[in-house]
N, C-alpha and C positions, 0 to 999 in steps of 0.2 A: 083305126082312125084316131081313137082317143090318144094313143101314145104319140102319134105324129103331132097332134094339136098341142099337147103339153110341151113337146120338144121345141116347137116353133115359138111359143110364148116365153119359154125359158131362155130363148135365144138372146136375151138381154132385156126382154120385156119392153124395150124402147123402140125396137125396129118397126113395130106395128103402129106406134104412136107417132105423132108429129113432134119431132125433136129438132131443136136448133142447136147445131154443134159449132165449136170454135173453128174459125177459118185459119187460125194461126196460133203460134205459141206466144204467150205474153201474160200480162197481169190483167185480170178481169176487174172491172168496176161496175157497181150497180147504179151509179149516179155520175153526173158530169163533174161534180165536185163534192168534197166531203160534207159540205153543209147544205146540200140540196137533197130533195126526195129521190128515192130510187126511181128509175124509169118505169119499172113495173114490179109488181109483187104478185104472189100467188092469188088467184081469183080474179085478176084484172082481165078485162076483155082487150084483145089486141087485134090489129089489122095487119095484113101483109105489108111489109115495108116499114112498119113502126119500129123505132129504136128500142131495144130491150136492155142494152148495156153497152159497155165500151171495153175494148181490149187494147191496152197500151203495149206496143212493141217497138223497141228502139226509139222511144220518145214520140212515136206517132200514135195518135188516138184513132182507133178504128171502131166505128159504130157498128154494133151487131144488130141487124134488122131481123124482124120476124119473117119467116118464109111462109107463114100461114095466117089465116084469119082464125080466131078461136079464143079460148080462155087459157091463161097461164095456169097450168096444173101444178107445176113444180119449178122452182128455181134450184138448179142442181149444183151451183157453185156459190161460194161466199164472196163478199166484197174483198178485193185485194188478193184474191187467191190466184196463184200462178196456174194457168191452164195450158193444156197440150193441144196440138193440132187434132181436130176431130173429136175432142172431148165434148160430151153432151152438156149444154149450158141450161137450156130450158126445155120443159116438156109442155106442149100445147095440146089442148083437147078441143 
C-alpha cells in the first residue's frame, strides 16, 4: 500500500489538490492593468466564481475564475507569462 500511495502523490502532486488550470493558450495577467493590484496573491481566501486572473488570447481578455472555495496556496505562473491549455495556474487549499 505504501508504494501505491507514494506513486499517486508523485503523480504530479497537484491532481489531489484543487488546481485551477488554463482553459486556453494565451498570456496570463495577474491584474486587470499594470498599475492595479493583483486579483489574488498567495494566502488570499477565494470563493468559487471569484476572478483570479486574466488570460489574453487574440486580443480577448478571458477572466479566470476560481472553481473552488478556499485559500490560494500557490500562484503557479508569473504575470505576462505565456500559458498553455491545461497548464496549472493556481493551487487552492
